[in-house]
C-alpha positions in Angstrom: 153.4 12.4 112.0 150.0 11.9 110.5 149.3 8.3 110.0 145.7 8.4 108.6 144.1 10.6 106.0 142.8 13.9 107.5 139.2 15.0 106.9 138.7 16.2 103.4 138.8 20.0 103.1 135.5 21.5 102.1 134.8 24.2 99.5 135.3 24.7 95.8 139.1 24.6 95.9 139.0 21.3 97.8 136.7 19.8 95.2 138.8 20.8 92.2 142.3 20.2 93.7 143.3 23.2 91.7 146.8 23.2 90.3 148.9 26.4 90.0 147.8 28.7 87.2 150.6 29.2 84.6 148.8 32.3 83.2 149.9 31.7 79.6 148.1 31.7 76.2 147.7 28.3 74.5 151.0 27.5 72.7 150.7 28.0 69.0 152.3 24.7 68.2 149.7 22.9 70.4 146.7 24.5 68.7 148.2 23.9 65.3 149.0 20.2 65.9 145.7 19.5 67.6 143.8 21.1 64.7 145.9 19.3 62.1 145.1 15.9 63.7 141.3 16.6 63.9 140.4 15.4 60.4 141.7 12.0 61.3 138.9 11.7 63.9 138.9 11.7 67.7 139.1 7.9 68.3 141.1 7.0 71.4 144.7 6.0 71.2 145.7 2.5 72.5 145.6 2.1 76.2 148.9 3.6 77.5 149.3 5.8 74.5 150.1 5.3 70.8 153.6 4.6 69.4 154.3 8.2 68.5 153.7 9.7 71.9 155.5 6.9 73.7 158.6 7.2 71.4 158.6 11.0 71.9 158.4 10.5 75.7 161.3 8.1 75.6 163.4 10.6 73.7 162.4 13.3 76.2 163.9 11.3 79.1 166.9 10.2 77.0 167.8 13.9 76.6 167.7 14.2 80.3 170.1 11.4 80.9 167.6 8.6 81.6 168.0 5.7 79.2 164.4 4.9 78.3 162.5 2.5 75.9 159.1 3.4 74.5 157.9 0.1 76.0 158.5 1.5 79.5 156.1 4.5 78.9 152.4 5.1 79.5 150.5 8.1 78.4 147.2 9.1 79.9 144.9 12.2 80.2 146.6 13.7 83.2 148.7 12.6 86.2 145.6 11.9 88.3 144.3 8.9 86.4 147.8 7.6 86.0 148.3 7.6 89.8 144.9 6.2 90.4 145.6 3.3 88.1 149.0 2.8 89.7 147.7 2.7 93.2 145.0 0.2 92.2 147.7 -2.1 90.9 150.3 -1.7 93.6 148.0 -1.8 96.6 148.9 -0.7 100.1 148.9 2.8 101.7 150.8 5.9 100.6 153.3 8.2 102.2 153.0 11.8 101.2 155.1 14.8 101.9 153.6 17.6 104.0 152.8 20.0 102.4 151.9 18.2 99.2 150.0 19.1 96.0 146.3 19.6 96.8 145.1 16.9 94.5 147.2 14.0 95.9 145.5 13.2 99.3 142.0 13.3 97.8 143.1 11.0 95.0 144.6 8.6 97.5 141.4 8.6 99.4 139.5 7.9 96.2 141.7 4.8 95.7 140.6 3.7 99.2 144.1 4.0 100.6 145.3 5.6 103.9 148.1 8.2 104.0 151.0 8.9 106.2 152.2 12.5 106.0 155.8 13.3 106.6 157.0 16.9 107.0 159.4 18.3 104.4 162.6 19.9 105.7 163.1 23.7 105.7 165.7 23.5 102.9 162.9 23.2 100.4 161.4 20.9 97.8 158.7 18.3 98.1 160.7 15.4 99.5 160.0 14.3 103.1 162.6 14.4 105.8 164.4 11.0 105.5 164.7 10.2 109.2 161.1 11.2 109.8 160.2 9.0 106.8 161.8 5.9 108.4 160.0 6.6 111.7 156.7 7.2 110.0 156.7 4.0 108.1 157.8 2.0 111.1 155.0 3.5 113.3 152.4 3.1 110.5 153.2 -0.6 110.1 153.2 -1.1 113.9 149.7 0.3 113.9 148.5 -2.0 111.2 148.9 0.2 108.1 150.6 -1.0 105.0 152.6 1.8 103.4 154.0 0.7 100.0 154.3 3.9 98.0 156.2 7.2 98.6 154.8 10.0 96.4 157.0 13.1 96.2 158.1 15.9 94.0 161.6 17.3 94.1 160.3 20.4 92.3 157.4 21.2 94.5 153.8 22.3 94.6 153.0 24.2 96.8 156.3 25.8 97.7 157.9 26.2 94.2 161.2 25.1 95.7 163.6 22.3 94.8 165.0 19.5 97.0 168.8 19.6 97.3 170.5 16.6 95.7 172.1 15.3 98.9 168.8 15.3 100.7 167.2 13.5 97.8 169.8 10.8 98.0 169.0 10.3 101.6 165.3 10.1 100.9 165.9 7.4 98.3 168.0 5.4 100.7 165.3 5.6 103.3 162.6 4.6 100.8 164.7 1.6 99.7 165.3 0.6 103.3 161.5 0.7 103.8 160.8 -1.3 100.7 158.7 1.5 99.2 158.0 2.1 95.5 158.9 5.7 94.9 156.6 7.7 92.6 158.4 10.9 91.5 156.0 13.7 90.3 158.3 15.7 88.0 155.6 17.9 86.5 157.6 21.1 87.4 161.0 19.8 86.4 161.0 21.8 83.2 160.1 25.0 85.0 163.2 25.5 87.1 163.9 29.2 87.0 167.7 29.0 86.8 168.5 25.6 85.3 172.2 26.3 85.1 172.4 27.1 88.8 169.8 24.8 90.4 170.5 21.1 90.4 167.3 19.1 90.1 167.9 15.4 90.7 165.4 12.7 89.7 165.0 9.7 92.1 165.2 7.5 89.0 168.9 8.3 88.8 169.5 7.2 92.4 166.9 4.4 92.8 166.3 3.3 89.1 164.6 -0.1 89.8 162.1 1.3 92.4 161.1 4.6 90.8 158.2 5.5 88.6 158.5 9.0 87.1 155.3 10.9 86.3 155.3 14.1 84.3 152.1 16.1 83.6 152.7 18.3 80.5 150.4 21.0 81.8 153.3 22.9 83.5 155.6 23.5 80.6 154.5 21.8 77.3 150.7 21.7 77.1 147.8 23.9 78.1 146.1 22.8 81.4 142.8 22.6 79.5 144.1 19.6 77.6 145.3 17.2 80.3 148.0 14.7 79.3 150.7 13.1 81.3 153.4 10.4 80.8 154.9 7.9 83.2 158.2 6.1 82.9 158.5 2.7 84.6 161.7 0.8 85.6 163.3 -1.2 82.8 163.0 -4.4 84.9 160.8 -7.5 84.7 158.8 -6.1 87.7 158.7 -2.7 86.0 157.3 -4.2 82.8 154.7 -6.2 84.8 153.7 -3.0 86.6 153.5 -1.0 83.4 151.3 -3.5 81.7 148.9 -3.8 84.6 148.6 0.0 84.9 147.9 0.2 81.2 145.1 -2.3 81.6 143.7 -0.4 84.5 143.8 2.8 82.5 141.8 1.0 79.8 139.3 -0.1 82.4 139.0 3.5 83.6 138.8 4.8 80.0 141.8 7.0 80.9 143.1 7.1 77.3 144.2 9.9 75.0 142.1 11.1 72.0 144.3 10.7 68.9 144.6 14.5 68.3 145.8 15.1 71.9 148.3 12.2 71.5 149.6 13.8 68.2 150.0 17.2 69.9 151.7 15.7 72.9 154.1 13.8 70.8 155.1 17.0 69.0 155.6 18.8 72.3 157.6 16.0 73.9 159.9 15.9 70.8 161.0 19.4 71.8 161.5 21.2 68.5 163.1 24.6 68.3 159.7 26.4 68.7 158.8 24.2 71.7 162.1 25.0 73.4 161.8 28.7 72.6 158.3 28.9 74.0 159.4 27.1 77.2 162.4 29.4 77.6 160.2 32.4 77.3 157.7 31.0 79.8 160.5 30.1 82.3 161.9 33.6 82.1 158.5 35.1 82.8 157.8 32.7 85.7 161.2 33.6 87.2 160.7 37.3 87.0 157.2 37.2 88.4 158.2 34.7 91.1 160.9 37.0 92.3 158.7 40.0 92.2 155.8 38.3 94.1 158.3 37.0 96.7 159.6 40.5 97.3 156.0 41.9 97.5 154.8 39.5 100.2 158.0 39.5 102.3 158.1 43.3 102.2 154.6 43.1 103.7 155.9 41.0 106.6 155.3 37.4 105.4 157.9 34.6 105.5 158.5 32.9 102.2 161.2 30.8 100.6 162.3 32.3 97.2 160.6 30.2 94.5 163.0 28.2 92.3 160.5 26.5 90.0 157.0 26.7 88.7 154.6 29.7 88.9 153.7 29.7 92.6 155.1 30.5 96.0 154.1 29.5 99.5 153.8 32.4 102.0 153.6 32.0 105.8 151.8 35.0 107.4 152.4 33.6 110.9 154.5 36.6 112.0 151.5 38.8 111.3 149.0 36.6 113.3 148.1 39.2 115.9 147.2 41.9 113.4 145.4 39.5 111.1 143.3 38.1 114.0 142.1 41.6 114.6 140.9 41.6 111.0 139.1 38.3 111.4 141.9 36.2 109.8 142.7 33.4 112.3 143.5 30.3 110.2 144.2 29.1 106.7 140.6 29.1 105.4 139.9 32.7 106.6 143.3 33.8 105.1 142.4 32.1 101.8 139.0 33.8 101.7 140.4 37.3 102.7 143.2 37.3 100.1 141.0 35.8 97.4 138.5 38.6 98.0 141.2 41.3 97.9 143.0 40.0 94.8 140.0 39.0 92.8 141.5 35.6 91.9 141.9 32.4 93.9 144.7 31.8 96.4 144.8 28.4 98.1 145.1 28.0 101.9 147.7 25.6 103.3 145.1 23.2 104.7 144.5 22.0 101.2 148.1 20.8 101.1 148.0 18.9 104.3 149.3 21.7 106.5 147.9 22.5 109.9 144.6 24.4 109.4 145.6 26.8 112.1 148.8 27.8 110.3 148.5 31.0 108.3 150.0 29.7 105.1 148.8 30.2 101.5 149.9 29.3 98.0 150.0 32.3 95.7 150.0 31.6 92.0 151.9 34.1 89.9 150.1 33.3 86.6 147.2 35.7 87.3 149.8 38.5 87.6 150.5 38.1 83.8 147.2 39.7 82.8 143.4 39.3 82.6 143.1 38.2 79.0 145.0 36.5 76.2 146.4 39.8 74.8 147.9 40.9 78.2 149.3 37.4 78.9 150.8 37.2 75.4 152.4 40.6 75.9 153.9 39.5 79.2 155.2 36.2 77.7 156.8 38.1 74.8 158.4 40.9 76.7 162.1 40.7 77.8 161.1 43.0 80.7 157.6 41.9 81.8 157.7 43.8 85.1 157.9 47.1 83.1 154.5 46.4 81.5 151.9 48.6 83.3 149.3 45.8 83.8 152.0 43.5 85.3 153.4 46.2 87.5 149.9 47.0 88.8 149.2 43.3 89.5 152.4 42.9 91.5 151.6 46.1 93.4 148.1 44.8 94.2 149.5 41.6 95.6 151.7 43.5 98.1 148.9 45.9 99.0 146.5 43.0 99.6 148.8 41.5 102.2 149.7 44.8 103.7 146.0 45.8 103.7 145.0 42.8 105.7 147.6 43.7 108.3 146.6 47.4 108.4 142.9 46.5 108.7 143.6 44.7 111.9 146.1 47.2 113.3 
């Protein structure tokens, strides 16, 4: 159990906290709505978001079975400023899963908080082991730390897997026993590859009075170049107090949406037929490329859980350590550099996610496999059989060859 923040990773990827690349063109509805709102000016929306985007976000969660009032919502330009404002208001230290999204630990350090890292179980998802969570919080408090927040994601970056419902229930029970506020990052909830087969449970269903849900629209509803996120606070007196305080802190940070972005986000969150159709096409593409990438890297000898959500997978090349060492690949940074050079686009070593730097783990984004330009990516998105497109098939082949080539180079 890691009870204090590790040294910050160095290098460009560490500085950016890069999220997975969805590899998609800008949604037509987003560009259209953004442009239509421009003549009204680019003045900021009220702190926490205007009435339209908050009402749309409430409806978004209502359709997912969570009764929500617009008054319980905050909108901001991305999940990062939302979390920064929340940590400033709540105080105390933060428990993270290990591995966790690359942006989370640096942001917690920016807030001046310490972290306790708790390993995720082998079954998948971004929730920590519940028994290890209890032990970690107990030890941290015995050593003078003050953990008050558990930040987790049932649909996970970096692994692209989903926490089983029974495990999530146990994690919520452990968080409640420890008196933690649970912050559920549900950015990838709308990217589950087989939504009729995979059960994705939100902690807000199990622990409604102690869960803040955060969803960044960059994964499924908005282009990453226009950051926008929404947060849902508990419908309690304490939840309202927390929501108002976070909105005030967002105002102080100038973390507010421009009006055109708020208008586009409101349309996306309302989930019209065209928004749902676009999301369905994207999910189909992500599922196909995730399965193909998984087959390519495991055929080359890596260990990897099949991705269930998102557009990324987390490969462990530990079984190939001997051959890779002969090729000069001995840890996560050298693996990251070698695969990035062979593929021509970034991959992210496991050390950025809090994993042991000596472990040969790497997150591979499947978005770059869709194509090199908007035309190729649009063709992949619109095809019912994207793996049959020559440029997609070639990209998947290069991925497998890159891993196999590293092994062969050290053989």
